[in-house]
PAKOL-349310 format. One line per 10 residues: number of its first residue (from 1); their letters; for each residue x, y, z of N, C-alpha, C. Coordinates in steps of 0.2 Angstrom, whole numbers, m for minus. Layout:
BEGIN
NUM	A	X Y Z X Y Z X Y Z; ...
END
This chain:
BEGIN
1	MRTGNDSSPH	225 m290 m291 221 m295 m293 216 m297 m287; 210 m297 m289 204 m298 m284 201 m305 m285; 199 m307 m280 195 m314 m280 188 m312 m279; 184 m317 m280 177 m316 m279 175 m315 m272; 179 m317 m267 177 m318 m260 179 m311 m256; 182 m307 m260 184 m300 m256 178 m296 m255; 178 m293 m250 172 m289 m248 175 m281 m248; 171 m277 m250 172 m270 m250 173 m267 m243; 179 m263 m242 180 m261 m236 175 m255 m234; 171 m253 m238 166 m248 m237 159 m250 m235
11	RAAGKPSEAG	158 m257 m236 152 m260 m235 152 m263 m228; 146 m262 m224 145 m265 m218 144 m272 m218; 146 m276 m213 146 m283 m213 138 m285 m212; 136 m290 m214 129 m292 m213 125 m291 m219; 118 m292 m218 114 m291 m224 113 m284 m225; 111 m282 m231 110 m275 m233 104 m272 m230; 99 m276 m228 93 m274 m225 93 m272 m217; 99 m274 m214 100 m273 m207 104 m267 m206; 106 m264 m211 110 m258 m211 106 m252 m208; 109 m249 m202 106 m243 m199 101 m246 m193
21	SAYIAVLVVL	100 m252 m192 96 m254 m187 98 m253 m180; 104 m252 m179 107 m250 m172 105 m243 m171; 105 m239 m176 103 m232 m175 96 m231 m173; 92 m235 m176 85 m235 m174 84 m237 m167; 87 m242 m165 87 m245 m158 89 m240 m153; 94 m236 m155 97 m231 m150 92 m225 m150; 88 m224 m155 83 m218 m155 77 m220 m151; 75 m227 m152 69 m229 m148 71 m229 m140; 77 m231 m139 79 m231 m132 79 m224 m129; 82 m219 m133 82 m212 m131 75 m209 m130
31	VVLTILALAI	70 m211 m135 64 m208 m134 60 m211 m128; 61 m217 m126 59 m220 m120 62 m217 m114; 68 m216 m114 71 m213 m108 69 m205 m107; 68 m202 m113 65 m195 m112 58 m195 m110; 54 m199 m112 47 m200 m109 47 m201 m102; 52 m206 m100 52 m208 m92 55 m202 m88; 60 m198 m91 62 m192 m87 57 m187 m87; 53 m186 m92 47 m181 m92 42 m183 m87; 40 m189 m86 36 m192 m82 38 m191 m74; 44 m192 m73 47 m191 m66 47 m184 m65
41	SLITQTETQI	49 m180 m69 49 m173 m68 42 m170 m66; 37 m172 m70 30 m171 m69 28 m173 m62; 29 m179 m60 27 m182 m53 31 m178 m48; 37 m176 m49 41 m172 m44 38 m165 m43; 36 m162 m48 33 m156 m48 26 m156 m44; 22 m161 m46 16 m162 m43 16 m163 m35; 21 m167 m33 22 m169 m26 24 m162 m23; 28 m158 m26 30 m152 m23 24 m147 m21; 20 m147 m26 14 m143 m26 9 m146 m20; 9 m152 m20 5 m155 m15 7 m154 m8
51	GSNERTINRV	14 m154 m7 17 m153 m1 16 m146 1; 17 m141 m3 16 m134 m2 9 m133 0; 4 m136 m3 m3 m135 m1 m5 m138 6; m2 m143 7 m3 m146 14 0 m142 19; 6 m139 18 9 m135 23 4 m129 24; 2 m126 19 m3 m120 19 m9 m122 23; m12 m128 22 m18 m130 25 m17 m131 33; m11 m134 34 m9 m135 41 m8 m129 45; m5 m124 42 m4 m118 45 m10 m114 46; m15 m115 42 m22 m111 43 m25 m115 49
61	FYAADAGTHA	m25 m122 49 m28 m125 54 m26 m123 61; m19 m123 61 m16 m122 68 m17 m114 70; m18 m110 65 m20 m103 67 m27 m103 69; m31 m106 66 m38 m107 69 m38 m110 76; m34 m115 77 m34 m118 84 m31 m113 89; m26 m109 87 m24 m104 91 m29 m99 93; m33 m97 88 m39 m93 89 m44 m95 95; m45 m102 95 m49 m105 100 m45 m104 107; m39 m104 107 m35 m103 114 m35 m96 116; m35 m92 111 m35 m84 112 m42 m83 115
71	ALAQILVSRD	m47 m86 113 m54 m84 115 m55 m87 122; m52 m93 124 m52 m95 131 m48 m90 135; m43 m88 133 m39 m83 137 m43 m77 138; m46 m74 133 m50 m68 134 m55 m69 140; m58 m75 140 m63 m75 146 m60 m76 152; m55 m80 153 m52 m82 159 m48 m76 162; m45 m72 158 m40 m67 160 m44 m60 161; m47 m59 155 m50 m52 155 m58 m52 155; m61 m57 156 m68 m58 156 m71 m54 149; m68 m55 144 m70 m52 137 m73 m57 133
81	FDAHTYLLTD	m80 m56 131 m84 m60 127 m85 m58 120; m81 m52 118 m82 m49 112 m78 m53 106; m80 m51 100 m76 m54 94 m70 m50 94; m65 m54 91 m58 m51 90 m55 m54 83; m51 m49 80 m48 m51 74 m40 m50 75; m36 m55 73 m29 m55 74 m26 m56 67; m21 m51 66 m18 m51 59 m10 m53 60; m8 m59 57 m1 m61 58 2 m61 51; 7 m57 50 11 m58 44 17 m63 45; 19 m65 39 25 m70 39 31 m67 41
91	TGLQLIDTKL	32 m60 40 38 m57 42 38 m54 49; 32 m54 52 31 m51 59 30 m44 59; 31 m40 53 30 m33 52 24 m31 49; 22 m25 50 16 m22 47 16 m23 39; 10 m23 36 9 m24 29 11 m17 26; 15 m18 20 18 m13 17 15 m12 10; 14 m6 7 11 m5 1 16 m7 m4; 14 m10 m10 18 m11 m16 23 m17 m15; 22 m21 m10 26 m26 m8 22 m33 m7; 23 m38 m11 20 m44 m10 21 m47 m3
101	QYGTQVAVSP	16 m48 1 17 m51 8 11 m56 9; 13 m61 13 9 m67 15 7 m66 22; 1 m68 24 m1 m68 31 m7 m72 33; m9 m72 39 m15 m76 41 m19 m71 46; m25 m71 44 m30 m67 48 m34 m72 52; m35 m71 59 m39 m75 63 m45 m71 66; m51 m73 64 m57 m70 67 m60 m74 72; m61 m72 78 m65 m75 83 m71 m72 84; m77 m76 84 m83 m73 84 m85 m71 92; m90 m68 93 m92 m66 100 m93 m73 103
111	IVKINEGPCP	m91 m73 110 m92 m79 114 m99 m79 117; m103 m84 115 m110 m84 117 m112 m90 122; m116 m88 127 m118 m92 132 m123 m97 129; m122 m104 130 m127 m108 127 m131 m111 133; m128 m113 139 m132 m116 144 m129 m114 151; m133 m114 156 m131 m112 162 m134 m117 167; m131 m120 172 m134 m124 177 m130 m125 183; m132 m128 188 m129 m129 194 m122 m132 193; m118 m131 197 m111 m133 197 m110 m139 202; m111 m145 199 m111 m151 203 m104 m153 206
121	LCEINQVGTY	m99 m150 204 m92 m152 206 m90 m146 211; m94 m141 212 m92 m136 216 m93 m137 223; m88 m137 228 m90 m138 235 m93 m132 237; m92 m126 235 m95 m120 237 m102 m120 236; m105 m123 231 m112 m124 230 m116 m128 235; m112 m133 238 m115 m137 243 m118 m133 249; m116 m128 250 m118 m124 256 m123 m118 253; m123 m118 247 m128 m113 244 m124 m108 240; m121 m103 243 m117 m98 240 m110 m97 244; m105 m94 241 m99 m93 244 m98 m86 244
131	GNRAYSKTTF	m98 m83 250 m97 m76 251 m103 m72 247; m109 m75 248 m115 m72 245 m114 m71 237; m110 m75 234 m109 m75 227 m112 m82 224; m116 m82 219 m118 m88 216 m114 m91 211; m112 m97 211 m108 m100 205 m112 m105 201; m110 m106 195 m113 m111 191 m108 m114 186; m111 m119 182 m107 m122 177 m110 m119 171; m106 m116 166 m109 m113 160 m105 m115 154; m109 m116 149 m107 m119 142 m107 m113 138; m101 m112 134 m100 m106 129 m99 m109 123
141	SFTSTASRFA	m100 m105 117 m99 m107 111 m96 m101 107; m92 m103 102 m89 m98 97 m86 m101 91; m84 m97 86 m80 m100 81 m74 m96 80; m69 m99 77 m63 m96 75 m61 m98 68; m61 m93 64 m60 m93 57 m53 m90 55; m48 m95 52 m42 m92 50 m42 m92 42; m39 m87 40 m38 m86 32 m31 m85 31; m28 m88 26 m21 m87 24 m22 m83 18; m18 m77 17 m19 m73 11 m13 m70 9; m13 m67 3 m7 m64 0 m10 m57 m2
151	TIDAGTAKTP	m6 m52 m1 m8 m45 m3 m2 m41 m5; m4 m36 m9 2 m32 m12 0 m25 m10; m6 m23 m8 m7 m16 m6 m9 m15 1; m5 m17 5 m5 m16 12 m11 m19 15; m14 m24 13 m20 m28 15 m26 m25 13; m27 m20 9 m33 m18 7 m37 m23 3; m34 m26 m2 m37 m32 m5 m32 m38 m4; m36 m43 m1 m32 m49 1 m34 m55 m3; m30 m58 m6 m31 m64 m10 m31 m70 m6; m37 m73 m5 m37 m79 0 m33 m85 m3
161	LAQETIEAMF	m29 m89 1 m26 m95 m2 m29 m101 2; m31 m100 8 m34 m106 11 m38 m103 17; m43 m107 20 m47 m105 25 m50 m111 29; m50 m110 36 m52 m115 40 m56 m112 46; m62 m116 48 m66 m113 53 m66 m119 58; m65 m117 64 m66 m122 70 m72 m119 74; m77 m123 76 m82 m122 80 m80 m125 87; m81 m121 92 m79 m124 99 m84 m123 104; m85 m127 109 m89 m127 114 m85 m129 120; m86 m125 126 m82 m127 132 m86 m125 138
171	DLQPIERSVV	m85 m129 144 m88 m128 150 m83 m124 155; m86 m120 159 m82 m117 164 m86 m118 171; m82 m121 175 m85 m122 182 m80 m121 187; m80 m119 192 m85 m114 194 m84 m107 191; m89 m104 190 m89 m97 187 m95 m93 190; m93 m87 192 m98 m83 195 m104 m81 190; m110 m81 192 m115 m80 188 m115 m73 186; m112 m68 190 m112 m61 187 m107 m61 181; m102 m65 181 m97 m65 175 m101 m68 169; m105 m73 170 m108 m76 165 m113 m72 162
181	DQGK	m117 m67 166 m122 m63 163 m119 m58 158; m112 m56 159 m109 m52 154 m108 m55 147; m108 m62 147 m107 m65 141 m113 m67 137; m119 m64 139 m125 m65 135 m125 m63 128
END
């Protein structure tokens, strides 16, 4: 015997219009969480690329800066005013054909004399000359250009990844005028 108050065990409690609303709410939450996860993934990937690019740019800048120091050493040690090119691979080995390799090429321009004048801080010039040699204060200029590259054919075709140029000027005093005349 059944009374009119008995409810069917197969029917959900509540109003018939609310049936399945929990399912829709869960789906909306899952969609929002999925969009949030995709956004975080995209941001992380972008930040990784930015960090990689910044590392490459810093590497090229410091390579160009090293080129300026190499140019100064050229003058001070060997009195060499000519242009030079340095090739540095990431592995430290020579470039190999059919193997992807990364490296940096640094090109230092010829070192050019810009100005030459008396050496005001040189004690030897107060007497005129020192050992019959004239000394001066001389200003030089040059550029150092570093290029980061990738190559697969032993450097014949280099794909540029980044490039940086540093223009430098420096004074040398005292320096013999005969040495300066070589740097014209």
